C-alpha angles and dihedrals in degrees: 000000000000091000091052090050092049090050090051092050090049090051090050091051093047094054100028132106092269096046092124090056090049092051093045092052092046089056097049122108122212135040101273138041120191111195144153131244088246092055090051089051089052090052097047094041099232140067119276113246117264090251089066089064097038106039125050092204089069086075095047121130111240123199100201130064091239090079132098121303094241092054090047090054096056095036095052090045087059100256138110135193113258106170129018120184105193093185096051091034092229132136137196117207121191128198111250118240112235112255110252116247109232111241116207116231121241089252090056093049095044109019117213113242114200116238115247140178114286105260117252113258095020113122135164095201113126092235091055095044094056098036113112111240127188 
């Protein structure tokens, strides 16, 4: 189910309003990209909304797909905002580290059962298995 959701988010980013930003970020090398609001506008081909310059939450990283289309574009591309300077209109994006996949230990996969003394009265002999006991 998670893979299907990730594929849907990627499809939304590819055809969404901020698709040029998504593609630009996918093509970047390195772990950080320091940019300006004006450079982002040049990449996307239109002016950022006034809220991008007035409200810091416009640049927030959102974990779910129900967020804003701009956050979806950089999140699905593998980036997240790290520093936003609203006065200087600059931004630092950092490449997200992939979340580690938990690996079960051998003891979790095959729990160790301590050896014990064979219980009294327990037998695997055929005669004992089929004997009626009250």
